[in-house]
All heavy atoms as a GROMACS GRO file, in nm:
protein
  444
    1MET      N    1  -5.233  -2.796  -3.181
    1MET     CA    2  -5.315  -2.679  -3.199
    1MET      C    3  -5.447  -2.696  -3.120
    1MET      O    4  -5.484  -2.807  -3.086
    1MET     CB    5  -5.343  -2.663  -3.348
    1MET     CG    6  -5.366  -2.523  -3.397
    1MET     SD    7  -5.267  -2.383  -3.342
    1MET     CE    8  -5.100  -2.435  -3.356
    2ILE      N    9  -5.514  -2.590  -3.098
    2ILE     CA   10  -5.641  -2.594  -3.024
    2ILE      C   11  -5.754  -2.623  -3.122
    2ILE      O   12  -5.763  -2.560  -3.228
    2ILE     CB   13  -5.665  -2.461  -2.951
    2ILE    CG1   14  -5.558  -2.442  -2.844
    2ILE    CG2   15  -5.804  -2.455  -2.891
    2ILE    CD1   16  -5.567  -2.312  -2.769
    3GLU      N   17  -5.838  -2.717  -3.082
    3GLU     CA   18  -5.949  -2.758  -3.168
    3GLU      C   19  -6.037  -2.638  -3.201
    3GLU      O   20  -6.072  -2.558  -3.114
    3GLU     CB   21  -6.031  -2.865  -3.097
    3GLU     CG   22  -6.135  -2.929  -3.186
    3GLU     CD   23  -6.208  -3.043  -3.117
    3GLU    OE1   24  -6.145  -3.112  -3.034
    3GLU    OE2   25  -6.326  -3.061  -3.145
    4GLY      N   26  -6.074  -2.625  -3.325
    4GLY     CA   27  -6.162  -2.517  -3.369
    4GLY      C   28  -6.087  -2.394  -3.419
    4GLY      O   29  -6.148  -2.298  -3.463
    5TYR      N   30  -5.954  -2.395  -3.409
    5TYR     CA   31  -5.872  -2.282  -3.455
    5TYR      C   32  -5.770  -2.332  -3.557
    5TYR      O   33  -5.702  -2.432  -3.534
    5TYR     CB   34  -5.793  -2.220  -3.340
    5TYR     CG   35  -5.873  -2.132  -3.250
    5TYR    CD1   36  -5.935  -2.184  -3.137
    5TYR    CD2   37  -5.884  -1.995  -3.273
    5TYR    CE1   38  -6.007  -2.103  -3.051
    5TYR    CE2   39  -5.956  -1.913  -3.189
    5TYR     CZ   40  -6.017  -1.968  -3.077
    5TYR     OH   41  -6.089  -1.888  -2.994
    6SER      N   42  -5.757  -2.261  -3.666
    6SER     CA   43  -5.647  -2.289  -3.757
    6SER      C   44  -5.523  -2.226  -3.694
    6SER      O   45  -5.533  -2.148  -3.599
    6SER     CB   46  -5.672  -2.227  -3.895
    6SER     OG   47  -5.666  -2.085  -3.886
    7GLU      N   48  -5.407  -2.258  -3.746
    7GLU     CA   49  -5.284  -2.200  -3.692
    7GLU      C   50  -5.286  -2.048  -3.702
    7GLU      O   51  -5.247  -1.977  -3.610
    7GLU     CB   52  -5.164  -2.256  -3.767
    7GLU     CG   53  -5.031  -2.214  -3.707
    7GLU     CD   54  -4.913  -2.285  -3.772
    7GLU    OE1   55  -4.933  -2.391  -3.835
    7GLU    OE2   56  -4.801  -2.232  -3.758
    8GLU      N   57  -5.336  -1.997  -3.812
    8GLU     CA   58  -5.343  -1.852  -3.831
    8GLU      C   59  -5.442  -1.787  -3.734
    8GLU      O   60  -5.412  -1.685  -3.672
    8GLU     CB   61  -5.384  -1.818  -3.976
    8GLU     CG   62  -5.383  -1.669  -4.002
    8GLU     CD   63  -5.417  -1.636  -4.146
    8GLU    OE1   64  -5.419  -1.728  -4.231
    8GLU    OE2   65  -5.441  -1.518  -4.174
    9GLU      N   66  -5.560  -1.847  -3.718
    9GLU     CA   67  -5.660  -1.793  -3.624
    9GLU      C   68  -5.607  -1.795  -3.480
    9GLU      O   69  -5.627  -1.701  -3.405
    9GLU     CB   70  -5.789  -1.875  -3.631
    9GLU     CG   71  -5.865  -1.858  -3.760
    9GLU     CD   72  -5.979  -1.959  -3.773
    9GLU    OE1   73  -5.963  -2.073  -3.726
    9GLU    OE2   74  -6.083  -1.920  -3.830
   10PHE      N   75  -5.539  -1.902  -3.446
   10PHE     CA   76  -5.480  -1.913  -3.312
   10PHE      C   77  -5.378  -1.802  -3.290
   10PHE      O   78  -5.379  -1.734  -3.188
   10PHE     CB   79  -5.416  -2.051  -3.294
   10PHE     CG   80  -5.350  -2.068  -3.161
   10PHE    CD1   81  -5.426  -2.088  -3.047
   10PHE    CD2   82  -5.213  -2.064  -3.149
   10PHE    CE1   83  -5.366  -2.104  -2.923
   10PHE    CE2   84  -5.151  -2.079  -3.025
   10PHE     CZ   85  -5.229  -2.100  -2.912
   11GLY      N   86  -5.290  -1.783  -3.387
   11GLY     CA   87  -5.189  -1.678  -3.377
   11GLY      C   88  -5.250  -1.540  -3.363
   11GLY      O   89  -5.206  -1.459  -3.281
   12ILE      N   90  -5.353  -1.510  -3.439
   12ILE     CA   91  -5.421  -1.381  -3.432
   12ILE      C   92  -5.485  -1.362  -3.295
   12ILE      O   93  -5.474  -1.255  -3.233
   12ILE     CB   94  -5.526  -1.368  -3.544
   12ILE    CG1   95  -5.454  -1.356  -3.680
   12ILE    CG2   96  -5.617  -1.249  -3.520
   12ILE    CD1   97  -5.547  -1.370  -3.800
   13THR      N   98  -5.550  -1.465  -3.244
   13THR     CA   99  -5.616  -1.456  -3.113
   13THR      C  100  -5.516  -1.437  -3.001
   13THR      O  101  -5.534  -1.351  -2.914
   13THR     CB  102  -5.701  -1.583  -3.087
   13THR    OG1  103  -5.796  -1.596  -3.193
   13THR    CG2  104  -5.773  -1.576  -2.955
   14VAL      N  105  -5.408  -1.514  -3.002
   14VAL     CA  106  -5.305  -1.499  -2.899
   14VAL      C  107  -5.243  -1.361  -2.907
   14VAL      O  108  -5.225  -1.294  -2.805
   14VAL     CB  109  -5.196  -1.609  -2.913
   14VAL    CG1  110  -5.076  -1.578  -2.827
   14VAL    CG2  111  -5.253  -1.744  -2.877
   15HIS      N  112  -5.212  -1.315  -3.026
   15HIS     CA  113  -5.150  -1.185  -3.044
   15HIS      C  114  -5.240  -1.070  -2.995
   15HIS      O  115  -5.190  -0.965  -2.952
   15HIS     CB  116  -5.115  -1.164  -3.190
   15HIS     CG  117  -4.984  -1.099  -3.213
   15HIS    ND1  118  -4.917  -1.025  -3.119
   15HIS    CD2  119  -4.905  -1.096  -3.322
   15HIS    CE1  120  -4.805  -0.979  -3.169
   15HIS    NE2  121  -4.795  -1.022  -3.292
   16ALA      N  122  -5.369  -1.090  -2.999
   16ALA     CA  123  -5.462  -0.986  -2.952
   16ALA      C  124  -5.459  -0.972  -2.801
   16ALA      O  125  -5.496  -0.867  -2.748
   16ALA     CB  126  -5.604  -1.020  -2.998
   17HIS      N  127  -5.414  -1.075  -2.730
   17HIS     CA  128  -5.417  -1.074  -2.584
   17HIS      C  129  -5.280  -1.076  -2.518
   17HIS      O  130  -5.266  -1.035  -2.403
   17HIS     CB  131  -5.499  -1.193  -2.533
   17HIS     CG  132  -5.641  -1.188  -2.580
   17HIS    ND1  133  -5.735  -1.105  -2.525
   17HIS    CD2  134  -5.703  -1.255  -2.679
   17HIS    CE1  135  -5.850  -1.121  -2.588
   17HIS    NE2  136  -5.832  -1.212  -2.682
   18VAL      N  137  -5.179  -1.127  -2.585
   18VAL     CA  138  -5.045  -1.139  -2.528
   18VAL      C  139  -4.952  -1.048  -2.607
   18VAL      O  140  -4.932  -1.067  -2.726
   18VAL     CB  141  -4.995  -1.286  -2.536
   18VAL    CG1  142  -4.857  -1.297  -2.479
   18VAL    CG2  143  -5.091  -1.378  -2.465
   19ARG      N  144  -4.897  -0.949  -2.537
   19ARG     CA  145  -4.810  -0.852  -2.604
   19ARG      C  146  -4.681  -0.833  -2.523
   19ARG      O  147  -4.663  -0.730  -2.458
   19ARG     CB  148  -4.882  -0.719  -2.618
   19ARG     CG  149  -5.012  -0.730  -2.696
   19ARG     CD  150  -5.086  -0.600  -2.689
   19ARG     NE  151  -5.109  -0.562  -2.551
   19ARG     CZ  152  -5.227  -0.537  -2.497
   19ARG    NH1  153  -5.333  -0.542  -2.570
   19ARG    NH2  154  -5.238  -0.504  -2.372
   20PRO      N  155  -4.591  -0.930  -2.522
   20PRO     CA  156  -4.472  -0.920  -2.438
   20PRO      C  157  -4.380  -0.804  -2.473
   20PRO      O  158  -4.303  -0.760  -2.389
   20PRO     CB  159  -4.402  -1.055  -2.458
   20PRO     CG  160  -4.454  -1.106  -2.587
   20PRO     CD  161  -4.593  -1.052  -2.602
   21ALA      N  162  -4.386  -0.752  -2.593
   21ALA     CA  163  -4.296  -0.644  -2.632
   21ALA      C  164  -4.356  -0.505  -2.609
   21ALA      O  165  -4.291  -0.406  -2.633
   21ALA     CB  166  -4.258  -0.659  -2.780
   22LYS      N  167  -4.479  -0.499  -2.561
   22LYS     CA  168  -4.544  -0.370  -2.539
   22LYS      C  169  -4.564  -0.347  -2.389
   22LYS      O  170  -4.578  -0.441  -2.313
   22LYS     CB  171  -4.682  -0.368  -2.607
   22LYS     CG  172  -4.674  -0.369  -2.758
   22LYS     CD  173  -4.812  -0.352  -2.817
   22LYS     CE  174  -4.806  -0.352  -2.968
   22LYS     NZ  175  -4.940  -0.335  -3.027
   23PRO      N  176  -4.567  -0.221  -2.347
   23PRO     CA  177  -4.592  -0.191  -2.206
   23PRO      C  178  -4.732  -0.236  -2.164
   23PRO      O  179  -4.822  -0.247  -2.246
   23PRO     CB  180  -4.580  -0.040  -2.197
   23PRO     CG  181  -4.539   0.009  -2.330
   23PRO     CD  182  -4.547  -0.103  -2.427
   24ILE      N  183  -4.749  -0.257  -2.035
   24ILE     CA  184  -4.880  -0.294  -1.981
   24ILE      C  185  -4.975  -0.178  -2.002
   24ILE      O  186  -4.942  -0.063  -1.970
   24ILE     CB  187  -4.868  -0.331  -1.833
   24ILE    CG1  188  -4.783  -0.457  -1.821
   24ILE    CG2  189  -5.005  -0.349  -1.769
   24ILE    CD1  190  -4.747  -0.493  -1.680
   25SER      N  191  -5.091  -0.206  -2.056
   25SER     CA  192  -5.185  -0.100  -2.091
   25SER      C  193  -5.289  -0.074  -1.982
   25SER      O  194  -5.362   0.024  -1.991
   25SER     CB  195  -5.256  -0.134  -2.222
   25SER     OG  196  -5.323  -0.258  -2.209
   26SER      N  197  -5.296  -0.160  -1.882
   26SER     CA  198  -5.398  -0.143  -1.778
   26SER      C  199  -5.345  -0.195  -1.644
   26SER      O  200  -5.281  -0.300  -1.639
   26SER     CB  201  -5.524  -0.221  -1.815
   26SER     OG  202  -5.613  -0.226  -1.706
   27ILE      N  203  -5.372  -0.122  -1.538
   27ILE     CA  204  -5.333  -0.165  -1.404
   27ILE      C  205  -5.396  -0.299  -1.368
   27ILE      O  206  -5.342  -0.376  -1.290
   27ILE     CB  207  -5.366  -0.056  -1.300
   27ILE    CG1  208  -5.297  -0.082  -1.168
   27ILE    CG2  209  -5.516  -0.045  -1.278
   27ILE    CD1  210  -5.154  -0.046  -1.165
   28LYS      N  211  -5.508  -0.331  -1.430
   28LYS     CA  212  -5.577  -0.457  -1.402
   28LYS      C  213  -5.494  -0.578  -1.446
   28LYS      O  214  -5.518  -0.688  -1.401
   28LYS     CB  215  -5.712  -0.459  -1.474
   28LYS     CG  216  -5.810  -0.360  -1.419
   28LYS     CD  217  -5.940  -0.362  -1.497
   28LYS     CE  218  -6.036  -0.258  -1.444
   28LYS     NZ  219  -6.160  -0.254  -1.520
   29LEU      N  220  -5.398  -0.556  -1.535
   29LEU     CA  221  -5.314  -0.666  -1.584
   29LEU      C  222  -5.199  -0.699  -1.491
   29LEU      O  223  -5.128  -0.797  -1.512
   29LEU     CB  224  -5.261  -0.632  -1.723
   29LEU     CG  225  -5.367  -0.610  -1.831
   29LEU    CD1  226  -5.303  -0.564  -1.961
   29LEU    CD2  227  -5.448  -0.736  -1.853
   30LEU      N  228  -5.176  -0.617  -1.388
   30LEU     CA  229  -5.068  -0.642  -1.293
   30LEU      C  230  -5.120  -0.735  -1.183
   30LEU      O  231  -5.183  -0.692  -1.088
   30LEU     CB  232  -5.019  -0.510  -1.232
   30LEU     CG  233  -4.949  -0.416  -1.328
   30LEU    CD1  234  -4.920  -0.285  -1.258
   30LEU    CD2  235  -4.821  -0.478  -1.379
   31LYS      N  236  -5.092  -0.861  -1.197
   31LYS     CA  237  -5.140  -0.961  -1.101
   31LYS      C  238  -5.027  -1.053  -1.061
   31LYS      O  239  -4.935  -1.076  -1.137
   31LYS     CB  240  -5.252  -1.044  -1.163
   31LYS     CG  241  -5.374  -0.966  -1.200
   31LYS     CD  242  -5.477  -1.056  -1.262
   31LYS     CE  243  -5.597  -0.976  -1.306
   31LYS     NZ  244  -5.698  -1.055  -1.369
   32GLY      N  245  -5.036  -1.106  -0.939
   32GLY     CA  246  -4.945  -1.212  -0.899
   32GLY      C  247  -4.812  -1.166  -0.842
   32GLY      O  248  -4.722  -1.248  -0.829
   33ARG      N  249  -4.796  -1.040  -0.809
   33ARG     CA  250  -4.668  -0.993  -0.757
   33ARG      C  251  -4.682  -0.930  -0.618
   33ARG      O  252  -4.600  -0.851  -0.576
   33ARG     CB  253  -4.606  -0.889  -0.851
   33ARG     CG  254  -4.567  -0.944  -0.984
   33ARG     CD  255  -4.446  -1.032  -0.969
   33ARG     NE  256  -4.401  -1.081  -1.097
   33ARG     CZ  257  -4.279  -1.118  -1.119
   33ARG    NH1  258  -4.190  -1.113  -1.024
   33ARG    NH2  259  -4.244  -1.164  -1.236
   34HIS      N  260  -4.786  -0.967  -0.544
   34HIS     CA  261  -4.811  -0.907  -0.413
   34HIS      C  262  -4.694  -0.929  -0.316
   34HIS      O  263  -4.651  -0.837  -0.248
   34HIS     CB  264  -4.940  -0.961  -0.351
   34HIS     CG  265  -5.061  -0.930  -0.433
   34HIS    ND1  266  -5.107  -0.802  -0.448
   34HIS    CD2  267  -5.141  -1.009  -0.505
   34HIS    CE1  268  -5.214  -0.804  -0.526
   34HIS    NE2  269  -5.235  -0.928  -0.564
   35LYS      N  270  -4.640  -1.049  -0.312
   35LYS     CA  271  -4.529  -1.080  -0.220
   35LYS      C  272  -4.406  -0.996  -0.256
   35LYS      O  273  -4.345  -0.933  -0.169
   35LYS     CB  274  -4.495  -1.228  -0.228
   35LYS     CG  275  -4.378  -1.266  -0.140
   35LYS     CD  276  -4.343  -1.412  -0.158
   35LYS     CE  277  -4.214  -1.444  -0.083
   35LYS     NZ  278  -4.150  -1.564  -0.132
   36GLU      N  279  -4.369  -0.994  -0.384
   36GLU     CA  280  -4.252  -0.920  -0.427
   36GLU      C  281  -4.268  -0.770  -0.403
   36GLU      O  282  -4.176  -0.703  -0.357
   36GLU     CB  283  -4.224  -0.946  -0.575
   36GLU     CG  284  -4.177  -1.087  -0.605
   36GLU     CD  285  -4.290  -1.186  -0.626
   36GLU    OE1  286  -4.408  -1.152  -0.601
   36GLU    OE2  287  -4.261  -1.299  -0.666
   37LEU      N  288  -4.386  -0.716  -0.433
   37LEU     CA  289  -4.409  -0.573  -0.411
   37LEU      C  290  -4.403  -0.539  -0.262
   37LEU      O  291  -4.352  -0.433  -0.224
   37LEU     CB  292  -4.545  -0.532  -0.470
   37LEU     CG  293  -4.551  -0.533  -0.622
   37LEU    CD1  294  -4.694  -0.508  -0.670
   37LEU    CD2  295  -4.457  -0.430  -0.682
   38GLY      N  296  -4.451  -0.628  -0.177
   38GLY     CA  297  -4.443  -0.607  -0.032
   38GLY      C  298  -4.299  -0.604   0.016
   38GLY      O  299  -4.261  -0.520   0.098
   39GLU      N  300  -4.215  -0.693  -0.037
   39GLU     CA  301  -4.073  -0.696   0.000
   39GLU      C  302  -4.002  -0.569  -0.045
   39GLU      O  303  -3.922  -0.512   0.028
   39GLU     CB  304  -4.005  -0.819  -0.062
   39GLU     CG  305  -4.051  -0.948   0.001
   39GLU     CD  306  -3.995  -1.070  -0.070
   39GLU    OE1  307  -3.909  -1.055  -0.161
   39GLU    OE2  308  -4.037  -1.181  -0.036
   40ILE      N  309  -4.034  -0.522  -0.164
   40ILE     CA  310  -3.974  -0.398  -0.213
   40ILE      C  311  -4.018  -0.280  -0.126
   40ILE      O  312  -3.937  -0.197  -0.087
   40ILE     CB  313  -4.013  -0.374  -0.361
   40ILE    CG1  314  -3.946  -0.479  -0.450
   40ILE    CG2  315  -3.976  -0.232  -0.404
   40ILE    CD1  316  -3.997  -0.482  -0.592
   41ARG      N  317  -4.146  -0.276  -0.094
   41ARG     CA  318  -4.199  -0.167  -0.011
   41ARG      C  319  -4.129  -0.164   0.126
   41ARG      O  320  -4.088  -0.059   0.174
   41ARG     CB  321  -4.350  -0.183   0.006
   41ARG     CG  322  -4.418  -0.063   0.066
   41ARG     CD  323  -4.570  -0.079   0.069
   41ARG     NE  324  -4.625  -0.077  -0.066
   41ARG     CZ  325  -4.680  -0.182  -0.128
   41ARG    NH1  326  -4.692  -0.298  -0.066
   41ARG    NH2  327  -4.728  -0.171  -0.250
   42ARG      N  328  -4.114  -0.281   0.189
   42ARG     CA  329  -4.047  -0.288   0.319
   42ARG      C  330  -3.902  -0.242   0.309
   42ARG      O  331  -3.852  -0.169   0.394
   42ARG     CB  332  -4.054  -0.430   0.376
   42ARG     CG  333  -4.190  -0.463   0.437
   42ARG     CD  334  -4.185  -0.595   0.513
   42ARG     NE  335  -4.160  -0.710   0.427
   42ARG     CZ  336  -4.253  -0.769   0.351
   42ARG    NH1  337  -4.376  -0.724   0.352
   42ARG    NH2  338  -4.223  -0.874   0.277
   43ALA      N  339  -3.832  -0.284   0.204
   43ALA     CA  340  -3.692  -0.246   0.187
   43ALA      C  341  -3.677  -0.096   0.163
   43ALA      O  342  -3.582  -0.034   0.212
   43ALA     CB  343  -3.629  -0.323   0.071
   44LEU      N  344  -3.770  -0.037   0.091
   44LEU     CA  345  -3.762   0.107   0.063
   44LEU      C  346  -3.773   0.190   0.190
   44LEU      O  347  -3.715   0.299   0.198
   44LEU     CB  348  -3.871   0.148  -0.036
   44LEU     CG  349  -3.850   0.105  -0.181
   44LEU    CD1  350  -3.973   0.138  -0.263
   44LEU    CD2  351  -3.727   0.172  -0.240
   45PHE      N  352  -3.847   0.144   0.287
   45PHE     CA  353  -3.871   0.222   0.408
   45PHE      C  354  -3.787   0.177   0.528
   45PHE      O  355  -3.802   0.230   0.636
   45PHE     CB  356  -4.020   0.220   0.444
   45PHE     CG  357  -4.102   0.296   0.342
   45PHE    CD1  358  -4.174   0.228   0.246
   45PHE    CD2  359  -4.104   0.434   0.341
   45PHE    CE1  360  -4.248   0.297   0.151
   45PHE    CE2  361  -4.177   0.504   0.246
   45PHE     CZ  362  -4.250   0.435   0.151
   46ALA      N  363  -3.699   0.080   0.509
   46ALA     CA  364  -3.613   0.033   0.617
   46ALA      C  365  -3.472   0.089   0.598
   46ALA      O  366  -3.415   0.076   0.489
   46ALA     CB  367  -3.609  -0.119   0.618
   47LYS      N  368  -3.418   0.152   0.702
   47LYS     CA  369  -3.283   0.208   0.693
   47LYS      C  370  -3.181   0.100   0.664
   47LYS      O  371  -3.182  -0.006   0.726
   47LYS     CB  372  -3.247   0.278   0.823
   47LYS     CG  373  -3.293   0.419   0.831
   47LYS     CD  374  -3.229   0.486   0.949
   47LYS     CE  375  -3.251   0.635   0.936
   47LYS     NZ  376  -3.186   0.709   1.042
   48GLY      N  377  -3.091   0.130   0.571
   48GLY     CA  378  -2.982   0.040   0.542
   48GLY      C  379  -3.017  -0.083   0.461
   48GLY      O  380  -2.933  -0.170   0.440
   49ARG      N  381  -3.140  -0.094   0.413
   49ARG     CA  382  -3.179  -0.211   0.334
   49ARG      C  383  -3.181  -0.177   0.187
   49ARG      O  384  -3.197  -0.062   0.149
   49ARG     CB  385  -3.320  -0.259   0.375
   49ARG     CG  386  -3.329  -0.302   0.518
   49ARG     CD  387  -3.372  -0.443   0.547
   49ARG     NE  388  -3.407  -0.532   0.442
   49ARG     CZ  389  -3.522  -0.594   0.431
   49ARG    NH1  390  -3.619  -0.572   0.516
   49ARG    NH2  391  -3.543  -0.680   0.335
   50HIS      N  392  -3.165  -0.277   0.105
   50HIS     CA  393  -3.174  -0.258  -0.040
   50HIS      C  394  -3.232  -0.386  -0.102
   50HIS      O  395  -3.237  -0.489  -0.038
   50HIS     CB  396  -3.036  -0.227  -0.098
   50HIS     CG  397  -2.945  -0.346  -0.094
   50HIS    ND1  398  -2.877  -0.383   0.019
   50HIS    CD2  399  -2.912  -0.436  -0.190
   50HIS    CE1  400  -2.804  -0.491  -0.007
   50HIS    NE2  401  -2.825  -0.525  -0.131
   51MET      N  402  -3.273  -0.373  -0.224
   51MET     CA  403  -3.325  -0.488  -0.298
   51MET      C  404  -3.224  -0.527  -0.403
   51MET      O  405  -3.176  -0.443  -0.479
   51MET     CB  406  -3.457  -0.452  -0.368
   51MET     CG  407  -3.572  -0.423  -0.274
   51MET     SD  408  -3.615  -0.560  -0.168
   51MET     CE  409  -3.669  -0.682  -0.285
   52SER      N  410  -3.189  -0.652  -0.407
   52SER     CA  411  -3.102  -0.700  -0.512
   52SER      C  412  -3.187  -0.767  -0.618
   52SER      O  413  -3.298  -0.812  -0.590
   52SER     CB  414  -3.000  -0.800  -0.455
   52SER     OG  415  -3.065  -0.918  -0.418
   53PRO      N  416  -3.140  -0.777  -0.742
   53PRO     CA  417  -3.217  -0.841  -0.848
   53PRO      C  418  -3.255  -0.985  -0.814
   53PRO      O  419  -3.356  -1.036  -0.859
   53PRO     CB  420  -3.125  -0.837  -0.969
   53PRO     CG  421  -3.029  -0.728  -0.941
   53PRO     CD  422  -3.015  -0.723  -0.791
   54MET      N  423  -3.176  -1.052  -0.732
   54MET     CA  424  -3.205  -1.191  -0.696
   54MET      C  425  -3.319  -1.203  -0.598
   54MET      O  426  -3.379  -1.307  -0.584
   54MET     CB  427  -3.080  -1.257  -0.638
   54MET     CG  428  -2.964  -1.266  -0.736
   54MET     SD  429  -3.007  -1.350  -0.888
   54MET     CE  430  -3.010  -1.517  -0.828
   55SER      N  431  -3.352  -1.094  -0.528
   55SER     CA  432  -3.456  -1.103  -0.425
   55SER      C  433  -3.594  -1.066  -0.477
   55SER      O  434  -3.692  -1.076  -0.406
   55SER     CB  435  -3.421  -1.016  -0.304
   55SER     OG  436  -3.410  -0.881  -0.344
   56ILE      N  437  -3.604  -1.020  -0.602
   56ILE     CA  438  -3.736  -0.987  -0.655
   56ILE      C  439  -3.771  -1.075  -0.771
   56ILE      O  440  -3.692  -1.146  -0.822
   56ILE     CB  441  -3.749  -0.839  -0.696
   56ILE    CG1  442  -3.639  -0.797  -0.794
   56ILE    CG2  443  -3.746  -0.752  -0.574
   56ILE    CD1  444  -3.656  -0.659  -0.849
   0.00000   0.00000   0.00000
């Protein structure tokens, strides 16, 4: 556990910031996918190309 937090306090704090079952609430939270988004963008505008689940 993290020093200064009880297990319950830690759980409450994490739950306030991490919500894997809920949709993203702010565009600011979309980080770290620049390369993948670029590949998707290129494939969308290139004739005869497609994106497979393995490539993103």
